[in-house]
C-alpha positions in Angstrom: -26.0 22.8 46.8 -27.0 19.2 47.3 -27.8 16.4 44.8 -29.0 13.0 46.0 -28.6 9.7 44.0 -27.0 11.4 41.0 -23.6 11.1 39.5 -20.8 13.6 40.3 -21.0 14.7 36.7 -24.7 15.5 37.1 -24.0 17.5 40.2 -21.2 19.5 38.6 -23.3 20.1 35.5 -25.9 21.8 37.8 -23.4 24.1 39.5 -23.3 27.6 38.1 -19.6 27.9 39.1 -18.3 24.7 37.4 -17.3 24.9 33.8 -16.9 21.8 31.6 -14.0 22.4 29.2 -13.9 18.9 27.6 -15.9 15.7 27.6 -15.6 12.2 25.9 -18.2 9.5 25.8 -16.3 6.2 26.2 -19.2 3.8 25.8 -20.4 1.2 28.4 -21.7 4.0 30.5 -18.2 5.4 31.0 -17.2 9.0 30.3 -14.5 11.5 31.0 -14.8 15.2 31.6 -12.4 18.1 32.3 -13.7 20.8 34.6 -12.7 24.2 36.0 -14.3 25.5 39.2 -13.8 28.3 41.8 -15.7 30.0 44.6 -18.1 27.1 45.1 -19.3 24.7 47.8 -20.5 21.3 46.8 -22.1 18.3 48.6 -22.3 14.9 47.0 -24.7 12.5 48.6 -24.7 8.8 47.9 -23.5 9.3 44.3 -24.0 7.0 41.4 -21.0 5.5 39.6 -17.4 5.5 40.7 -15.4 8.7 40.1 -11.6 8.9 39.5 -10.3 12.4 39.8 -6.9 14.1 39.2 -6.2 17.8 39.9 -4.5 19.1 36.7 -3.9 22.7 37.8 -4.3 24.5 41.1 -6.2 22.9 44.0 -4.6 24.6 47.0 -7.9 26.4 47.5 -9.9 23.2 47.5 -10.7 21.5 50.8 -12.8 18.5 51.7 -14.8 19.8 54.7 -15.8 16.4 56.1 -12.2 15.0 56.0 -10.2 17.4 58.1 -8.3 20.5 56.9 -6.3 18.9 54.1 -6.3 20.7 50.7 -5.6 19.7 47.2 -2.6 20.3 44.9 -1.7 19.8 41.3 -1.3 16.0 40.8 -3.5 15.1 43.7 -5.7 12.0 43.1 -9.1 11.4 44.6 -11.3 8.3 44.4 -15.0 8.6 45.1 -16.7 5.2 45.1 -20.3 4.7 44.2 -22.6 5.6 47.1 -20.0 7.8 48.8 -20.9 11.3 50.2 -18.6 14.2 50.7 -18.6 18.0 51.1 -16.1 20.4 49.4 -15.2 24.1 49.5 -13.4 25.7 46.6 -11.9 29.2 47.0 -9.4 29.4 44.1 -9.6 28.4 40.5 -8.5 24.8 39.7 -8.8 22.4 36.8 -9.4 18.6 37.2 -10.2 15.6 35.1 -12.9 13.0 36.1 -13.4 9.5 34.9 -16.9 8.1 35.6 -17.4 4.3 35.6 -20.6 2.3 36.4 -20.2 -0.2 39.2 -21.0 -3.3 37.0 -18.4 -2.3 34.5 -15.6 -1.8 37.1 -16.5 -5.2 38.6 -16.4 -6.9 35.2 -12.9 -5.4 34.6 -11.8 -6.7 38.0 -13.0 -10.2 37.2 -11.4 -10.2 33.8 -8.1 -8.8 35.0 -7.6 -10.8 38.2 -9.8 -13.9 37.6 -11.6 -13.2 40.9 -15.3 -13.0 41.8 -16.6 -9.5 41.0 -18.1 -9.2 44.5 -14.6 -9.2 46.0 -13.8 -5.9 44.3 -13.5 -2.9 46.6 -12.8 0.7 45.4 -11.7 2.5 48.5 -12.3 6.2 49.1 -9.2 8.4 48.8 -8.7 12.1 49.1 -5.7 14.1 47.9 -3.5 11.0 47.4 0.0 10.9 46.0 -0.3 8.1 43.4 2.2 8.8 40.5 1.2 5.9 38.3 -2.5 6.5 38.6 -1.9 10.3 38.1 0.0 9.7 34.9 -2.8 7.5 33.5 -5.3 10.2 34.4 -3.2 12.9 32.7 -3.2 10.7 29.5 -7.0 10.5 29.9 -7.2 14.3 30.1 -5.0 14.6 26.9 -7.3 12.1 25.1 -10.4 14.0 26.2 -9.0 17.3 25.0 -8.0 15.8 21.6 -11.1 13.5 21.3 -9.0 10.3 20.9 -11.1 7.3 22.2 -8.2 4.8 21.6 -5.8 6.8 23.8 -8.5 7.2 26.4 -9.1 3.4 26.4 -5.4 2.8 27.0 -5.4 5.4 29.8 -8.5 3.9 31.5 -7.0 0.4 31.4 -3.8 1.7 33.0 -5.9 3.6 35.7 -7.8 0.5 36.6 -4.7 -1.7 36.9 -2.9 0.8 39.0 -5.8 1.2 41.4 -6.3 -2.5 41.9 -2.5 -3.3 42.2 -1.7 -0.4 44.6 -1.2 -1.8 48.1 -3.2 1.1 49.5 -6.1 0.1 47.4 -6.0 -3.7 47.5 -9.0 -4.0 45.3 -10.3 -7.1 46.9 -12.5 -7.8 49.9 -11.3 -10.4 52.3 -13.5 -13.1 53.7 -15.9 -15.6 52.2 -18.8 -14.8 49.9 -21.9 -16.8 49.5 -23.6 -17.9 46.3 -22.4 -17.2 42.8 -20.2 -19.5 40.8 -17.3 -21.4 42.3 -13.9 -20.4 40.9 -13.6 -23.7 39.0 -17.0 -23.4 37.4 -16.5 -19.8 36.6 -13.2 -20.6 34.9 -14.7 -23.5 32.9 -17.5 -21.2 31.6 -15.1 -18.3 30.7 -12.7 -20.7 29.0 -15.6 -22.1 27.0 -16.7 -18.6 25.9 -13.2 -17.7 24.9 -12.8 -20.8 22.8 -16.2 -20.3 21.0 -16.3 -16.6 20.3 -16.8 -17.2 16.6 -19.9 -19.2 17.2 -23.4 -18.6 18.7 -22.8 -19.1 22.4 -26.1 -19.9 24.1 -27.3 -19.7 27.7 -28.4 -23.4 27.7 -24.8 -24.4 26.8 -23.3 -22.4 29.6 -25.9 -23.7 32.0 -25.0 -27.2 31.1 -21.4 -26.6 31.7 -22.2 -25.2 35.2 -24.7 -27.9 36.0 -27.4 -25.2 36.7 -30.7 -24.2 35.3 -30.6 -21.3 32.9 -32.2 -19.0 35.5 -29.7 -19.8 38.2 -26.8 -19.6 35.8 -27.9 -16.1 34.7 -28.1 -14.9 38.3 -24.9 -16.5 39.6 -22.9 -15.5 36.5 -24.0 -11.9 36.9 -23.1 -11.9 40.6 -19.7 -13.4 40.1 -18.6 -11.6 36.9 -20.3 -8.2 37.2 -22.3 -8.6 33.9 -24.7 -11.1 32.4 -23.4 -14.0 30.2 -24.5 -12.1 27.1 -22.7 -9.0 28.3 -19.5 -10.9 29.0 -19.6 -12.6 25.5 -20.0 -9.2 23.9 -17.0 -7.8 25.8 -14.8 -10.7 24.8 -15.9 -10.5 21.2 -15.0 -6.8 21.3 -11.6 -7.6 22.8 -10.9 -10.1 20.0 -12.1 -7.6 17.4 -9.7 -5.0 18.7 -6.8 -7.4 18.4 -7.7 -8.4 14.9 -8.2 -4.8 13.8 -4.5 -4.2 14.3 -4.0 -6.5 11.3 -5.1 -6.1 7.7 -8.0 -8.6 7.5 -11.2 -7.1 6.0 -13.6 -5.9 8.7 -16.3 -8.2 7.5 -14.0 -11.2 8.0 -13.1 -10.0 11.5 -16.8 -9.7 12.3 -17.4 -13.3 11.3 -14.3 -14.4 13.3 -15.7 -12.7 16.4 -19.2 -14.2 16.2 -21.1 -11.2 14.9 -23.8 -11.8 12.4 -22.5 -9.2 9.9 -20.1 -6.3 9.6 -22.9 -3.8 10.4 -23.8 -5.8 13.5 -20.2 -5.6 14.8 -20.1 -1.8 13.9 -23.2 -1.2 15.9 -21.9 -3.1 19.0 -18.4 -1.6 18.6 -19.8 1.9 18.5 -22.1 1.4 21.4 -19.3 -0.1 23.6 -16.3 2.1 22.7 -17.7 5.3 21.3 -16.0 4.8 17.9 -16.4 2.5 14.9 -14.1 -0.4 13.8 -12.8 1.5 10.8 -12.1 4.6 12.9 -10.4 2.4 15.6 -8.2 0.8 12.9 -7.3 4.2 11.5 -6.3 5.3 15.0 -4.1 2.3 15.4 -2.4 2.8 12.1 -2.0 6.5 12.8 -0.3 5.8 16.1 2.1 3.2 14.6 
């Protein structure tokens, strides 16, 4: 079977042999799924989104046909970057967990984590790798998916990203100069301004003035350098602050104001859309884990 310009998830959903045994919507276009498959042959062509994969059980009967004769094993890690193509043969039953991440979201995380231009991010292709730290993060994601725990899943995702970008085999950064975008100094000034003003109404004209650019050019260059638009970045940072404050006991309405949301209901809508859970449920998860 073949599926062009679709996600790995979409392809597996269309296969009569693949069985989805668990799934979790993580917001921001991210999702996780646990699959079982056997006696199948699959071809992914120029897939959408980045796919992180861990073999949970079995795998010895799974081979990647376009990458030699190597076969999988329990604990094997695969990375399938957006746009990659591959062909697989499955003879025995195996179970695996997938994490699906849009390109712009992974680039935003890269910029936020390492303070580098988003265009420097590279997710390399990897097949049947031994990567214990990444594998452990993916096992936690599988556990969170089975138990429907968004908080645990978020922690697992963050660990997975950091382990990929810091693993010397997956340097996570493209060498060489890049053109256009924001200079590191301008990018840092803008991000620092946003961080210091999350409780206020941050406007595009303000950010453009800091950068010395027109609003149009600031929007384009910021998106290129940070992976998301200025508005998207502000929402992410407000969400990060809200998560921190929700670990305390301040009223949610007060937290919403401190994070620049117009009301508690506004924060709840954004929080739900970006994380898959509500602020109150998130707070309950934190208190339950403590």
